[in-house]
Rosetta silent file (secondary structure, phi, psi, omega in degrees, C-alpha in Angstrom):
SEQUENCE: MIVPEPITQEAVLASRSRRIAAMLYELLLLIGVVGGGVLLPWIVVGVVRHVTPPGWLLWVHLFAVLALYFVWHWRRRGATLAMKTWKLRILSADGHPPSWGQCWLRFLLAWPSVGTGVGILWSWFDPDGLFLHDRLAKTRIVQWDWKVG
SCORE:     score description
SCORE:     0.000 S_00000001
   1 L     0.000  132.497  179.453   17.899   23.853    2.476 S_00000001
   2 L   -89.145  128.912  178.901   19.871   20.612    2.453 S_00000001
   3 L  -111.897  131.602  179.099   22.734   20.517   -0.007 S_00000001
   4 L   -58.910  150.336 -179.056   24.263   17.182   -1.022 S_00000001
   5 L   -64.409  152.075 -176.814   27.793   16.599    0.201 S_00000001
   6 L   -69.819  158.276  178.030   30.580   17.587   -2.188 S_00000001
   7 L   -84.824  117.077 -176.082   32.294   15.156   -4.524 S_00000001
   8 L  -124.867    8.789 -179.923   35.737   14.478   -3.064 S_00000001
   9 L  -141.736  163.991  178.522   36.758   11.173   -4.638 S_00000001
  10 L   -69.170  130.141 -178.869   37.092    9.543   -8.034 S_00000001
  11 L   -93.466  127.728  177.606   33.769    8.089   -9.212 S_00000001
  12 E  -116.611  127.534  179.729   33.834    4.584  -10.712 S_00000001
  13 E   -57.110  134.769  179.834   30.709    3.260  -12.418 S_00000001
  14 L   -74.756  149.333  179.472   29.125    0.480  -10.381 S_00000001
  15 L   -70.248  155.929  179.192   28.818   -2.976  -11.892 S_00000001
  16 H   -60.181  -44.099 -177.977   25.463   -4.156  -13.200 S_00000001
  17 H   -64.052  -36.793  178.472   25.336   -7.015  -10.688 S_00000001
  18 H   -67.515  -40.153  179.134   25.976   -4.644   -7.769 S_00000001
  19 H   -66.966  -39.385  178.891   23.201   -2.301   -8.949 S_00000001
  20 H   -68.604  -40.155  177.967   20.733   -5.182   -9.336 S_00000001
  21 H   -61.727  -40.890  178.210   21.649   -6.547   -5.910 S_00000001
  22 H   -64.665  -37.482  177.158   21.016   -3.108   -4.407 S_00000001
  23 H   -62.855  -43.355 -179.943   17.609   -2.999   -6.149 S_00000001
  24 H   -65.341  -40.419  177.156   16.646   -6.352   -4.662 S_00000001
  25 H   -65.944  -36.441  178.152   17.761   -5.250   -1.208 S_00000001
  26 H   -60.089  -38.567  177.805   15.796   -2.027   -1.686 S_00000001
  27 H   -58.794  -39.241  178.399   12.634   -4.086   -2.192 S_00000001
  28 H   -65.300  -44.608 -179.677   13.156   -5.615    1.248 S_00000001
  29 H   -68.189  -27.792  179.983   13.646   -2.213    2.895 S_00000001
  30 H   -68.224  -16.801  175.154   10.573   -0.826    1.147 S_00000001
  31 H   -58.912  -43.680  178.614    8.419   -3.169    3.231 S_00000001
  32 H   -68.889  -39.887  179.759    9.067   -0.856    6.186 S_00000001
  33 H   -63.446  -47.634 -179.325    8.573    2.321    4.168 S_00000001
  34 H   -68.791  -39.691  179.041    5.246    1.126    2.759 S_00000001
  35 H   -61.597  -47.796 -177.989    4.163   -0.333    6.094 S_00000001
  36 H   -80.048  -33.852 -174.879    4.843    2.843    8.048 S_00000001
  37 H   -92.838  -19.138 -176.902    4.067    5.397    5.374 S_00000001
  38 H  -122.079  -58.584 -173.962    1.048    3.840    3.689 S_00000001
  39 H   -66.580  -45.172 -178.394   -0.533    0.928    5.541 S_00000001
  40 H   -57.670  -49.725  177.717   -0.365    2.341    9.072 S_00000001
  41 H   -60.500  -35.972  179.995   -2.183    5.601    8.202 S_00000001
  42 H   -68.779  -37.514  176.771   -4.865    3.656    6.293 S_00000001
  43 H   -65.100  -43.770  179.305   -5.405    1.311    9.237 S_00000001
  44 H   -61.863  -45.430  178.699   -5.694    4.270   11.615 S_00000001
  45 H   -61.089  -42.300 -179.675   -8.202    6.017    9.335 S_00000001
  46 H   -64.955  -40.536 -177.855  -10.215    2.804    9.047 S_00000001
  47 H   -75.242  -46.553 -176.121  -10.286    2.165   12.791 S_00000001
  48 H   -73.867  -46.163 -174.139  -10.847    5.744   13.983 S_00000001
  49 H   -94.902  -10.433 -177.633  -13.181    6.996   11.268 S_00000001
  50 L    55.040   44.077 -178.753  -14.797    3.635   10.361 S_00000001
  51 L  -139.200  148.878  174.395  -14.362    4.476    6.714 S_00000001
  52 L  -115.459  112.185  177.952  -12.472    2.971    3.814 S_00000001
  53 L   -62.600  159.581 -178.875  -11.174    5.577    1.354 S_00000001
  54 L   -62.285  150.743 -176.994  -11.494    4.727   -2.368 S_00000001
  55 H   -58.412  -36.739 -179.267   -8.909    2.362   -3.850 S_00000001
  56 H   -62.790  -29.683  179.232   -7.491    4.913   -6.267 S_00000001
  57 H   -67.766  -34.762  175.227   -6.509    7.060   -3.286 S_00000001
  58 H   -60.269  -44.620 -179.426   -4.401    4.195   -1.927 S_00000001
  59 H   -65.038  -40.555  177.337   -2.463    4.057   -5.202 S_00000001
  60 H   -63.716  -44.308  179.142   -1.905    7.822   -5.205 S_00000001
  61 H   -62.136  -45.787  178.919   -0.756    7.674   -1.580 S_00000001
  62 H   -59.504  -47.203  179.857    1.603    4.746   -2.302 S_00000001
  63 H   -61.634  -41.775 -179.768    3.100    6.527   -5.313 S_00000001
  64 H   -65.704  -42.960  179.452    3.577    9.749   -3.307 S_00000001
  65 H   -63.826  -45.261  179.085    5.286    7.964   -0.397 S_00000001
  66 H   -64.853  -40.335  178.708    7.651    6.103   -2.727 S_00000001
  67 H   -61.845  -47.621  179.869    8.379    9.271   -4.705 S_00000001
  68 H   -62.870  -41.142  179.292    9.209   11.236   -1.566 S_00000001
  69 H   -59.543  -54.745 -175.545   11.367    8.395   -0.221 S_00000001
  70 H   -70.107  -51.823 -175.580   13.464    7.967   -3.349 S_00000001
  71 H   -62.013  -43.529 -179.387   13.691   11.560   -4.583 S_00000001
  72 H   -63.069  -45.473  179.808   14.469   12.981   -1.138 S_00000001
  73 H   -67.447  -42.153  179.637   17.203   10.416   -0.453 S_00000001
  74 H   -62.561  -41.172 -178.306   18.760   10.703   -3.914 S_00000001
  75 H   -75.899  -40.566 -175.354   18.865   14.490   -3.699 S_00000001
  76 H   -69.198  -50.868 -176.060   19.853   14.741   -0.045 S_00000001
  77 L  -123.430   -6.681 -178.549   22.719   12.223    0.076 S_00000001
  78 L    85.124    4.759 -177.470   22.814   10.721   -3.392 S_00000001
  79 L  -163.303  151.103  170.443   21.662    7.335   -2.094 S_00000001
  80 L   -86.398  176.081  179.165   18.975    5.399   -0.274 S_00000001
  81 H   -60.657  -41.891  178.601   19.842    3.165    2.671 S_00000001
  82 H   -62.326  -39.946  179.119   20.110    0.129    0.378 S_00000001
  83 H   -66.499  -39.205  177.233   22.471    2.008   -1.919 S_00000001
  84 H   -62.794  -40.986  178.764   24.639    3.039    1.031 S_00000001
  85 H   -58.362  -40.735 -179.624   24.802   -0.589    2.163 S_00000001
  86 L   -90.297    8.471  178.277   26.085   -1.586   -1.259 S_00000001
  87 L    57.152   53.018  178.606   28.381    1.493   -1.369 S_00000001
  88 E  -121.662  155.013  177.641   26.572    3.105   -4.282 S_00000001
  89 E  -150.768  148.482  176.859   25.713    6.705   -5.031 S_00000001
  90 E   -96.164  133.178  174.336   23.880    8.560   -7.780 S_00000001
  91 E  -129.450  157.404  172.418   25.686   11.340   -9.599 S_00000001
  92 E   -75.026  168.468 -177.431   24.739   13.399  -12.608 S_00000001
  93 L   -59.206  -27.156 -179.867   26.603   12.705  -15.843 S_00000001
  94 L   -87.250    4.285  176.061   28.980   15.596  -15.092 S_00000001
  95 L    91.512    1.652  178.695   29.984   14.079  -11.731 S_00000001
  96 L   -97.201  166.313  174.728   27.993   16.412   -9.487 S_00000001
  97 L   -58.745  146.868 -178.996   25.058   15.505   -7.228 S_00000001
  98 L   -68.871  148.998  177.797   21.847   15.102   -9.226 S_00000001
  99 L   -77.796  168.617  175.691   19.430   18.013   -9.414 S_00000001
 100 H   -58.148  -42.815 -179.373   15.854   17.838   -8.148 S_00000001
 101 H   -61.484  -42.322  178.436   14.705   17.564  -11.758 S_00000001
 102 H   -65.150  -39.232  179.257   17.036   14.660  -12.466 S_00000001
 103 H   -63.739  -45.480  179.086   15.885   12.857   -9.310 S_00000001
 104 H   -65.589  -43.161  179.764   12.210   13.252  -10.235 S_00000001
 105 H   -62.986  -43.616  178.533   12.834   12.259  -13.861 S_00000001
 106 H   -60.273  -44.085  179.365   14.821    9.205  -12.771 S_00000001
 107 H   -61.210  -48.395 -177.847   12.034    8.155  -10.398 S_00000001
 108 H   -65.955  -37.446 -179.712    9.307    8.527  -13.031 S_00000001
 109 H   -77.237  -25.157 -177.754   11.331    6.749  -15.728 S_00000001
 110 H   -65.925  -32.148 -179.154   12.412    3.901  -13.434 S_00000001
 111 H   -57.499  -58.150  179.139    8.852    2.562  -13.159 S_00000001
 112 H   -71.689  -31.931 -177.922    8.451    1.532  -16.812 S_00000001
 113 H   -64.259  -52.466 -178.816   12.183    0.902  -17.236 S_00000001
 114 H   -80.987  -39.476 -177.296   12.573   -1.567  -14.367 S_00000001
 115 H   -59.538  -36.786  178.149    8.956   -2.730  -14.293 S_00000001
 116 H   -90.073  -16.308 -177.117    9.088   -4.060  -17.849 S_00000001
 117 L    87.218   -9.914 -177.704   12.715   -5.171  -17.608 S_00000001
 118 H   -62.926  -39.709 -178.588   13.586   -3.171  -20.719 S_00000001
 119 H   -65.519  -33.194  177.839   15.769   -0.752  -18.754 S_00000001
 120 H   -76.663  -42.248  175.775   17.842   -3.547  -17.289 S_00000001
 121 H   -60.263  -36.463  178.543   18.181   -5.335  -20.638 S_00000001
 122 H   -53.970  -36.649 -175.093   19.231   -1.990  -22.115 S_00000001
 123 L   -61.665  -23.172  177.730   22.303   -2.022  -19.863 S_00000001
 124 L   -75.372  -18.937 -179.155   23.792   -4.931  -21.834 S_00000001
 125 L  -108.206  -15.956  179.526   23.767   -2.787  -24.989 S_00000001
 126 L   -68.774  137.114 -178.581   24.518    0.611  -23.474 S_00000001
 127 L   -58.910  -30.265  179.814   28.140    1.687  -24.054 S_00000001
 128 L  -103.141    1.616 -178.679   28.563    2.478  -20.326 S_00000001
 129 L    73.666   21.683 -178.938   26.311   -0.324  -19.056 S_00000001
 130 L   -78.923  149.428  170.660   23.755    2.185  -17.727 S_00000001
 131 L   -69.648  155.709 -176.671   20.122    1.321  -17.099 S_00000001
 132 H   -58.766  -42.438 -178.299   17.764    3.080  -19.517 S_00000001
 133 H   -67.069  -30.076  175.038   16.296    5.394  -16.858 S_00000001
 134 H   -71.810  -39.797  178.391   19.803    6.506  -15.850 S_00000001
 135 H   -61.405  -46.100 -177.190   20.743    7.167  -19.473 S_00000001
 136 H   -71.458  -33.620  179.895   17.604    9.266  -20.035 S_00000001
 137 H   -86.188   -2.834 -178.833   17.869   11.158  -16.725 S_00000001
 138 L    59.024   46.970  176.650   21.596   11.764  -17.306 S_00000001
 139 E  -123.145  162.959  178.763   22.531   10.103  -14.022 S_00000001
 140 E  -136.728  144.395  171.289   25.092    7.461  -13.101 S_00000001
 141 E  -103.362  122.383 -176.409   25.310    4.993  -10.219 S_00000001
 142 E  -118.938  156.527  172.065   28.870    4.833   -8.976 S_00000001
 143 E   -73.978  142.124 -171.248   30.721    2.861   -6.341 S_00000001
 144 L  -145.923  127.862  173.800   31.308    5.089   -3.347 S_00000001
 145 L   -90.420  105.234 -173.952   33.322    4.816   -0.159 S_00000001
 146 L   -66.844  -15.806  177.222   31.055    6.613    2.305 S_00000001
 147 L   -74.211  -30.423 -177.806   33.925    7.060    4.772 S_00000001
 148 L   -82.500  -49.586 -173.806   35.802    9.251    2.297 S_00000001
 149 L  -124.652    0.000    0.000   33.063   11.439    0.869 S_00000001
């Protein structure tokens, strides 16, 4: 079992602009995740088996690959590659690494929160500047020096 690394430094909430920049960079990196985890297997199945699975199966597969990517990275290290690049990390509200439940809840809530823009707009009214899905999942995105912790 992989346990997230311990918290050894003071956590400072990340700025809204830094979190949005990391989200945009994440979209770029997801091209590789979706290409390798979704499109490549579908191309192989189509070429080898000469069959096209139903469209709904593609959506389920895409959702599963994205869920595994985000939840596994958030739980394992507290950050995806894009978040590490921007020196960000997810912590629970109490300052510890997020639980599996918090990671899954955050992932599921992020879709409507970010997809509609409501979660980002929420951050301008939230007392701590948190996105709506972070507030509901009881998580925080903090600035993090990966060399220290």
